[in-house]
N, C-alpha and C positions, 0 to 999 in steps of 0.2 A: 424453547428448544426441546425436542423430544429426546428420549433416552438414547436412541441410536445415533442421532446427530451429535449429542454430547460426547458419546464414546468416540466417534470419528474425530471430533475436534481434539479430544485428549490424546488420542493416538498420533494425530498429525503433529501436535505440540511436542510430544515426546520424541518423535522422529526428527523434527527440526532442531530440537535442543541437542540431541545426540550428534546430528550432522555438524552443527556449529562447533562442537568441541572436537570431533574426530576427523572431519573432512570439510574444511572451510570452502574449498572450491565447489564441491557438490552442494553445500549449503547455499552458496551464492546463486547457483543455477536454480535450485528449488525455490529460493526466495524471489528470484526474478520472475518465475512463473506466477507467484502469488501477487507480486506488484502489478503485473500485466492484467491479471484478473480484477484487482481492485480498481485499476485505471478504467477498465471496461465498464465496471459497475458504476463508477462516477459518471461516465458519459451516458450510460443507459438511463440514469436518473434524470438527465437533462433532456431526454427526447420528447417528453410531453410538453415542453415549453414552460412549465412551471417547475421551479427548483426549490427545494427545501434546504436552506443553507446549513442548518445544524446537522442534518442527516448526511449531507455530502462530506462535511469535514469530520463526521464521526467515523467515516471509513479510515481516515488518516489516524485517528486516535486508536481505532481497533488494530491497525497494522503496527503501531508503536507498542501497544500492549502485548500483542503476540510476540513481537521481537524482544521485548523486555523479559518475557517468560522463557525465552531461549537462552538467556544468560548474558554475562558481560561481554564475552567474546563476540557473540552475534551483534550486540549493540555497537561494539566498536567497528565491526565490519560494515554494517548496513544502515545504522540509524540516520545519519545525516542525509545520505542519498535517498533513502526511502521517504523521509519527511519532505525533503525538497521536491522530489518528483511528484508525490501524491498531492502536496499542497499546490504545486504548479497546475496539475490537472484540474483541481477544484477551482482555482482562480480562472482558468480558461473557460470552464463551463459557466461560471458566474458571469464572465465577461460577455458571453454570447447572449445571456438573458438580460444583462444590465446595459451593455453597450460596449462594443469592442475597444473603443478608445480608452476605457478605464484601465484596461490591463493589456499590456503588450508583452508578448513573449520575447524575452531578451537573453535567454540562456539556451545553449545547445547541449544536448545530452549525447555524449560520446560513449559508445559501447566500451566496456572494459576489455582489455586484452589478456 
C-alpha cells in the first residue's frame, strides 16, 4: 500500500472511530456504505468462475479488524450483523461455484428503522 493510500486509510479509521463514539446513527449509515462495498467486492471476485476461498473470507476478517479499531461501542453496534451479512455473501458466492444445493439462503435481512 502506498503512502497516500495508507494516509487515507488512517483518516477514514479516525473518522469512523470518532463517529462511533459521538454519533452512532451516522456511524451506522457510514458503516452500511462500507458493508455494501465489501459485499460488491465479494461478488466481483466470483465473476471469473474461479474463486479463491481464503481471499473471499479475508474481506470479512478485514471488516472485523476495521470495526475493532473503531472501539467497543462500534463493536457492540455492528459486529454480529456485519459478520453474519458478509459471511452469508461469501457462502452464497461459494455455493454458485460449488453447487447451489450446498448452501441455501434461509435468512432475511430486514433494514433497520
